[in-house]
C-alpha positions as CSV (number, residue, x, y, z in Angstrom):
1,M,20.0,-28.0,20.2
2,R,19.6,-23.8,20.8
3,K,22.3,-23.1,18.7
4,Q,21.5,-24.7,15.8
5,L,18.0,-23.3,15.7
6,L,19.7,-20.4,16.2
7,V,22.6,-20.5,12.7
8,F,19.1,-22.3,10.7
9,L,17.3,-18.7,11.8
10,L,20.3,-16.5,10.8
11,L,20.6,-18.4,7.5
12,L,17.0,-18.4,6.5
13,T,17.0,-14.1,7.2
14,S,19.9,-13.5,5.5
15,M,18.8,-15.7,2.1
16,I,15.6,-14.0,2.4
17,V,17.6,-10.3,2.4
18,T,19.3,-12.0,-0.8
19,I,15.9,-12.8,-2.8
20,G,14.6,-9.1,-1.8
21,C,17.7,-8.2,-2.8
22,N,18.1,-10.0,-5.9
23,D,14.9,-8.8,-6.8
24,H,15.4,-5.2,-6.0
25,D,18.4,-5.1,-8.7
26,D,15.9,-6.7,-10.6
27,I,13.5,-4.2,-10.9
28,E,16.4,-1.3,-11.2
29,E,17.9,-2.9,-14.1
30,I,15.3,-2.8,-16.2
31,A,13.6,0.6,-15.2
32,V,17.8,1.6,-16.7
33,E,17.0,-1.1,-20.2
34,Y,13.5,0.7,-20.2
35,L,15.9,4.2,-20.4
36,E,18.4,2.7,-22.1
37,Q,15.6,1.7,-24.8
38,L,14.0,5.0,-25.4
39,K,17.7,6.8,-26.7
40,A,18.5,5.0,-28.4
41,E,14.4,5.0,-30.0
42,N,13.6,1.4,-29.4
43,F,9.7,2.4,-28.6
44,D,8.7,-1.6,-29.7
45,E,11.3,-2.8,-27.3
46,A,10.2,-0.3,-23.8
47,S,6.8,-0.9,-24.6
48,A,7.3,-4.5,-24.1
49,M,8.9,-3.9,-21.0
50,F,5.4,-3.2,-19.4
51,N,2.2,-5.1,-18.6
52,D,-1.0,-5.4,-20.5
53,R,-3.2,-2.8,-18.5
54,V,-0.3,-0.7,-20.0
55,Q,0.3,-1.8,-23.1
56,A,-3.4,-1.7,-24.1
57,L,-3.7,1.8,-23.2
58,Y,-0.4,3.3,-24.3
59,T,0.5,2.5,-27.2
60,T,4.1,2.9,-29.3
61,E,3.4,5.6,-30.7
62,Q,2.0,7.4,-27.5
63,L,5.7,6.5,-25.9
64,E,7.5,7.7,-29.0
65,K,6.0,11.4,-28.8
66,T,5.7,11.4,-25.2
67,W,9.8,11.0,-26.2
68,E,10.5,13.2,-28.6
69,E,8.7,15.7,-26.6
70,I,10.7,15.2,-24.1
71,K,13.6,15.4,-26.3
72,G,12.3,19.0,-27.6
73,D,12.2,20.2,-24.4
74,I,14.9,19.6,-22.5
75,G,17.1,18.1,-25.1
76,E,19.2,15.1,-26.0
77,F,19.1,12.1,-23.2
78,K,22.6,11.8,-22.0
79,G,22.5,9.9,-18.7
80,Q,21.0,8.9,-15.9
81,E,21.9,8.0,-12.0
82,Y,19.8,5.0,-10.1
83,E,17.6,7.1,-7.0
84,A,15.9,4.7,-5.3
85,T,13.8,2.2,-4.9
86,E,10.9,1.9,-2.5
87,E,8.1,-0.5,-2.0
88,F,3.9,-0.4,-1.1
89,G,2.4,-3.3,-0.2
90,T,2.9,-6.3,-3.0
91,S,4.4,-3.2,-6.1
92,E,7.2,-1.3,-6.1
93,T,8.5,1.6,-7.2
94,V,12.3,2.6,-8.9
95,H,13.0,6.4,-9.5
96,I,15.8,7.1,-11.8
97,R,17.6,10.7,-12.3
98,G,17.4,11.4,-16.2
99,I,20.2,14.0,-17.6
100,F,19.5,15.6,-20.3
101,D,21.4,18.2,-22.4
102,K,19.6,22.0,-20.9
103,N,17.9,20.0,-17.5
104,Q,17.7,16.4,-15.4
105,I,14.3,14.9,-14.0
106,I,13.0,11.4,-12.6
107,F,11.5,8.5,-14.2
108,S,8.8,6.8,-11.2
109,F,8.6,2.9,-12.7
110,N,6.1,0.9,-10.7
111,F,6.6,-3.2,-10.9
112,D,4.7,-5.8,-10.5
113,E,5.4,-9.3,-9.4
114,N,6.5,-10.1,-11.9
115,N,8.6,-7.2,-13.3
116,K,6.8,-5.6,-15.9
117,I,5.8,-1.9,-16.0
118,T,2.9,-0.9,-14.3
119,N,3.0,2.5,-14.0
120,F,5.4,5.5,-14.8
121,Y,6.1,8.9,-14.0
122,I,7.8,11.8,-15.4
123,H,8.3,14.6,-12.5
């Protein structure tokens, strides 16, 4: 009986870890896709990745202007590298290094439980 309980607990733990990893993979893919949409200048598609609150506060036109200012300062977007994912209570933050012609910057994306971007920072 103890052996069966131990096997059950090990299986349950591995399922929980696997489910958690899939959530991380999803938001990491969304962050990468967001930057790809910006690179392709698909600002409507990028804005659709925001939750409703951010969409109401940060228009597609503002997003386009910000992206153009970044490119004006540090050149064309060349690529990206995943940095890390952090958990803060019920939200998670993904950090992606953006590689441009003249410099590199970190994009940090906060996600809600629905895998929508609730905030993003450039540093």
